[in-house]
N, C-alpha and C positions, 0 to 999 in steps of 0.2 A: 543727155546722159543722166542716169539715175544713180545717186550717191547715198550711202549710209555712213554716218559717223557714230561709232560706238565709244562710249567713254565711261571711265570710273573716276569720280571726283570726290575726294575726301572732304575738302573745305569749300569747294565751289570754284577754285581757280582753274582746274582742268576743264570744268564745264564752260567757263568764260572763254577759254581758248578754243574749245570745240565749237562754240557758237560763232565766234569770229571767223574761224576757218569755214564754217558752213555759210556764213554771209558772203565770204569771198567766192566760194564755189557757185553760189546763186548768181553772181554777177556774170559768170560765163554760161548763163542759161542752163544751169544744172539744177535738177530737182534733188534737193538735199534734205535728208531726214536725220534728226538727232535722236539717239536712244541711249539710255543708261544701260550699262553692260548687263545688269541683273534683270533687265526688261526685254532683252532682245531674243527673238526666236531664231536659233541658228539655222533652221531649215529655210528661213526666208532670205538668207544672204545671197543665194544664187540669183535673186531677182535684180541685183545691183551691178552696175558697170564698174563702180569704184567704191571701195570701202576704206574708211579710216578708223583707226583704233588709238585711243590715248588714255593715259593714266598718270598719276604722280610716280616719281621714282622713289622706291623704298629700299633702303639698304643697298644702294648703288645698282639696282636692277628693277625689273618689273615686280609689282606685288605678286605674291604667291597665287592668289585667286585669279589674277589676270593670266598668268601662265596656264592655270588649269582651264580657263575659258578657251584659250587658243588651242590647247591640246584636245579640247572637246569638239572643235570645229570639224565639219565634213571636208572632204577633198575639195580644194578651191579651184583647181583646173586652170591655173594661169590668171585668175582674176586679179585686177589691179588693186593693191592695198597701199595705204600710207600710214605712217606711225608718228605720233606726236606725244610729248610729255611735258609736265611741269616738274621742276626740281629745285632743291635748295642749292647748297654750295657746290655739289659735285654731280655731274651727269652720270658718271659711272659707266656701266656696261649695258645700259638699258637698250640702246638701239641694236647692238650686235646680238643680244639675247633674243629680242623680239623678232628680228629679221630671221634668225635661224629657226625659230619656232614656226613662223609663217611660211618660210620656204619648205619646211618639212611637210606642211599641209598643201603645198602646191601653189601658194600665192606668188604673184609677181609684185614685189615691194618696190614702189617707184619713187618714194620721197619721204622726208623726215622733217620734223620741226620740234624745237625745244624752247621752253620759256622758263626763266628763273621765277621763283615764287617764294613767298614767305614760309617760314618753318613753324610748325605747331607741335614740336616735340616737347613733352613736359619738362624734361631735364635740361633743355637748352635755353639760353637767354632769349628774351624778346624785348626790344627789337633784336633781330638777328642780322647777319651779313646781307641777306637777300630781302629784308623787309622793304615794303613799298612796291615790290614786283608781284604780279604783273601790273604795269602802269599803262597809261594811254598808248604810249609808243609800242609796248609789247603787244597790245591788242590789235593795233594797226598792222604790225608785222604778221600776226596770225592771219588776219584777213587777207593780206597780200599773198601769204603762202597758199591760202585757199584758191585764189585766182591762178597762181602758178601751177598748182598741182592739177587743177582741172584742165588747163591748157596742155600740160605735159601728157596727161592721160589721153587726151584727144590726139595729140601729135604722134604718140606711140602707136595708137590704133590706126590712124588715118594716113600717116606719113612714114611709118616705120622708123620713127626717131628712136635712137638708142636710149635706154634708161641707165642712169648712173646710180643705181640703187645701193651699191656697196660703198659709196663715198659718204658714209654717215659719220657724224662726230662721235668721238670716244674720249674718255678721260685717260690719264696716264696709267701705265701698267700697274702701279700700286693699287689703284682703285678697282681695276678689273680683277686683280687677285683678291681684293677684299670682297668683291661681290660674289666670287666663287666660294670664298671661305664662309660667308654668312648664310649658311643653309638654314632651312626652317628648323632643323633639329638643333643646330648650334645656337640659334637665337632663343629657342625655347629653354635652353640651359643657361644662357648667358644673361638674358634680360630678366628684370625683377618680375616676380609673380604678382598679379593684381589681386586685390582683396576688396570685399564689399563690407562697408560698415552699415549694418541693417538698422542701427539706431538713428542713422541720418537718412537712410533711403526712404523716399516718399512714394515708391512704386509708380513712378511716372512712365516707366518702361522706355524712356528715350534711348537707353543703352541697347536694349534688345532691338528696337525698331531701326536703329541706325548702324548696327553692326553689319559691315559689308559681307560677312561670311556666316551670319546667323549663329555666332558662337556664344551667345549669352541667353540664359533662361534663369531669371532670378526666382521664379516660382517653383522650380523643380527642387527635389529633395535628394541630395544636397543641391544647392544652386549651381548651375553650370556657367562657368566663366572661362574665357579663352579656350574654348573647345568647339571648333578650331579657332585659330588666331593668326592674323597676318601682322600683328604688332604695329598697328597704325595709331593706337591710343585714342581713337575716336571716342570711345566710351568714357575715357578719363576726361577728355576735354569738353564734353557736352553735359556731363552730369551736373544738374543745377545745385545739388547739395554737397558736391565733392565726396560722394559716398564711395566712389571707386578710386582707390589709391594704391601706391606701392612705395617701396623704399628706393627713392630716386637718387639718394646721395652718392652712391658709388659712381653713377653715370655723370652726376654733376661735377664730381672731381676730375673726371676724364675729359670734360668738355674743352678746357683751355688747350690741351694738347691737340685735340682734333681740330679745333678752330685755327690753330697755327698752321696745320696742314691745309685746311680749307682756304685760308688766306692766300697761300701760294698758288693754288689752283685758280682762284678768282683774279689774282693779279695777272696771271698768264692770260686768262680770258679777257681781261680788260685791255691788255696789250694787243690782243687780236680783234679788238672792238666787238667782242661778243657779250660783254657784261658792262653795266653801268652802275657805279656805286650811288645809291640813293640815300645812304646814311654814312656817317663817319665811323669807320670800323674801330676807331679808338674809343668810341663811347659804349662799346659792348660791356655789359656788367654781368660777369659770370656768377656773381653771388646772388643774382636775382633771376633764376630760371622761371619758366612759365608756370610751373605748378605752385611756386611760392607766390607769384603775382595773383593767381586765381584764389588762393587761400586768403590773401590779404584783401582782395576785392570782396570776397564772400563774407567776410566779417562785418562789412558795412551793410549787409542786406538783412 
């Protein structure tokens, strides 16, 4: 069986999970190829028996450019697909949304896997509730999923075994509604606008080269920033001189209220044995978000 795994990884965590799933698939004598989403040739996907697609969860659903990618796919003609993700506190509506998109393209979605991961949002504290994930056990579980999904695909094709592809995990209704509310247009209005301090900028072009949607051109006149944007804050987090910044304080003030809601979801997941606390939630310091930590660390350089 020939398998392709397509991934978008912002910090490397989704790639780690993708690789472990691939390692599991290979145990079942599967030829597995890993490809970053921006490197895959859509026309080649018909050559595979099984395709997996994974990404982080952004704003309680799939990132906007992942949605665009799926919508650009050709007719999939019943091809077996599986979906996986990494996420922070809340899974949200990721699986339901991705399944609907893939079914529209004619895919047969046969499985799902999700993994908690650390958060790298500038206005949230770090460590965060999910810091420490994915750990060794998370990676082992991803590998086991690879074994299971390969066997399931074979069983469906060879034995006519029924797929239970609609039994995917979802968050509570409030988060599903939140995912619907946070459209790209709403986020563009509600989130702070980024700015570049050219007195600090050293023209390393890391922001341009690492923007997943090619939304930055600092040499254009005027400079192009967040055009387009998926609000991943990758450019903010990797800028070596902190030249890209925004007014994060309004979002910092909102963090404790959101974290109170996140805690309820994580406690429910813990009761279902779906989440393991690797830090003491009482140690979270909301007065020390990631952007402040980076500024403090940068002063010593």
